[in-house]
C-alpha positions in Angstrom: 99.7 53.9 40.7 102.6 55.7 39.6 105.9 54.4 39.1 108.0 56.7 41.2 107.8 59.8 42.9 110.9 61.9 44.4 110.5 64.1 47.2 113.8 65.8 48.2 116.4 63.0 47.9 113.6 60.0 48.6 112.2 57.6 45.8 108.5 56.6 46.9 108.2 53.6 44.3 104.6 51.9 42.9 102.5 54.9 44.7 99.1 54.6 44.7 97.6 57.7 43.2 93.9 59.5 43.4 92.7 61.6 41.1 89.9 63.8 42.1 87.7 65.3 39.6 84.8 67.8 41.1 81.7 69.1 40.1 82.3 72.4 41.8 84.8 75.2 42.3 88.1 74.5 44.3 90.4 76.4 46.4 93.4 74.4 45.6 96.8 76.1 45.1 98.5 72.7 45.5 99.0 69.8 42.2 99.6 67.1 44.8 98.5 65.7 48.0 101.5 64.3 49.8 99.3 61.7 51.8 99.8 59.3 54.7 100.9 56.3 52.7 103.9 58.4 51.8 104.4 59.7 55.3 104.2 56.9 56.8 106.3 55.2 54.6 109.2 58.0 55.9 108.1 57.4 59.3 109.0 60.8 60.7 108.6 64.0 59.2 109.7 67.5 60.5 107.5 70.8 59.5 109.4 74.1 59.6 106.3 76.3 58.9 108.6 79.9 58.9 111.5 78.1 57.0 108.3 76.5 53.9 109.9 73.0 54.3 109.0 69.8 55.5 112.0 67.2 56.3 111.7 63.4 56.1 115.4 62.7 58.1 116.9 59.3 57.6 117.0 58.5 61.3 114.6 59.6 63.7 115.3 62.9 65.6 111.8 63.2 67.4 112.0 62.1 71.3 110.4 59.0 72.5 109.6 60.5 76.1 106.6 62.5 75.5 104.8 59.3 74.5 101.8 58.7 72.2 99.8 61.4 71.1 98.7 60.5 67.9 96.4 57.9 66.3 95.8 57.5 62.6 92.3 56.5 61.9 91.6 55.3 58.2 94.7 57.2 57.1 93.7 60.3 59.3 96.1 61.8 61.8 94.1 63.0 65.1 95.9 64.1 68.4 95.6 65.0 71.5 95.6 68.5 72.9 94.1 70.2 76.3 92.1 73.2 76.3 91.4 74.4 79.7 92.2 71.7 81.5 89.7 69.3 79.2 91.2 66.7 76.9 90.9 67.1 73.3 90.7 64.9 70.0 91.7 67.2 66.7 92.1 66.1 63.4 95.7 67.7 62.3 94.3 68.6 58.9 96.6 70.4 56.6 94.1 71.4 54.0 92.3 73.5 57.1 93.1 76.8 57.0 92.6 77.6 61.2 91.3 75.8 64.3 87.6 74.5 64.1 86.1 72.9 67.0 82.8 71.0 66.5 79.5 71.0 67.3 80.2 68.9 70.4 82.3 71.4 71.8 79.5 74.1 71.1 77.0 72.0 73.0 79.1 71.6 76.4 80.3 75.1 76.4 77.5 76.8 74.5 76.7 80.0 77.3 80.7 80.8 77.3 80.9 80.4 73.5 77.6 82.6 73.0 79.0 85.3 75.5 82.6 85.3 73.8 82.3 84.5 70.6 81.2 86.1 67.3 78.2 85.0 65.3 79.5 84.1 61.7 78.8 82.4 58.6 82.1 81.4 57.0 83.0 78.9 53.6 83.5 75.6 54.2 84.4 73.1 51.5 87.3 71.0 49.9 87.5 68.7 47.1 83.7 68.1 47.0 82.6 72.2 46.9 81.9 75.0 49.2 79.4 75.4 51.3 78.4 78.5 54.3 78.1 77.3 57.8 77.1 79.1 61.2 80.0 79.1 63.8 81.2 81.4 66.6 84.4 82.4 66.1 86.1 82.8 69.7 88.9 85.3 69.6 91.6 83.4 71.6 91.8 79.8 72.9 95.1 78.0 74.5 95.8 74.4 73.4 98.9 72.4 75.3 100.1 69.7 73.0 102.4 68.1 74.8 104.9 70.1 76.8 103.6 73.2 74.8 101.1 76.1 75.1 99.8 77.6 71.8 97.4 80.9 72.0 95.4 80.0 68.8 93.4 82.8 67.6 90.2 83.1 65.5 89.1 79.5 66.6 85.6 78.5 65.0 83.4 76.7 66.7 80.5 75.0 64.4 76.9 74.9 65.7 76.2 72.1 63.4 78.2 69.0 62.0 80.3 70.6 59.5 80.7 68.7 56.4 84.2 67.7 57.4 82.5 66.2 60.4 83.8 62.3 60.9 81.1 60.0 61.4 81.6 57.4 63.8 85.2 58.9 65.3 85.0 60.9 68.6 86.4 64.0 66.9 86.1 67.4 68.8 87.9 69.3 66.1 90.6 70.1 63.6 93.9 72.1 63.5 95.1 73.6 60.6 97.6 75.5 58.5 97.3 78.6 60.8 98.3 76.7 63.8 101.2 75.2 62.4 102.6 78.5 61.4 102.6 79.8 64.7 105.2 76.9 65.8 109.3 76.9 64.5 109.1 72.9 64.0 106.9 70.4 64.4 107.7 66.8 64.3 105.7 63.9 63.7 106.8 60.6 64.3 104.5 57.9 62.6 106.3 55.0 64.1 106.1 55.8 67.9 102.6 58.1 67.3 103.5 61.1 68.6 103.5 65.0 67.6 105.9 67.4 69.0 105.3 71.1 68.7 108.2 73.5 69.5 
């Protein structure tokens, strides 16, 4: 437990900190990960990717008109999105580089994915190390989050479950940093469980 941690003008006290010691190489450029406990304490965060800023506003700035499109399970944030008129539940994963869809999506759309995608082996890793996995890379996929449509490039579709597959949660994939970079602003309100992208 850390006595206090200052992020911008906010001071968090009695912060529970986990220190990971990995036996395998880790591709990491960060000294610390600010997790869901701090985000929930702040209530709302605004991510401004092009300005390379994260803002924890004093007062909520997001609109509640959009309604709930997010859920937090085991401290992991999931959002509801739509692709080709199909609802998808996606892990909002800032540790991921791009956009991934799990093998459940592959099994439902196998013919289309094999026809339009490019088969590859890609490295997948995190705290536990790195392994190679077979994917089909789709050149483009349109995702709608709230009222905003994002054209996401190079979506990895796993043919088998990846190491970051989450058991017991019906999740279709994950959205990572490259998707966020396409947005001017992402507003996450953990009080009303909404995410808006602009």
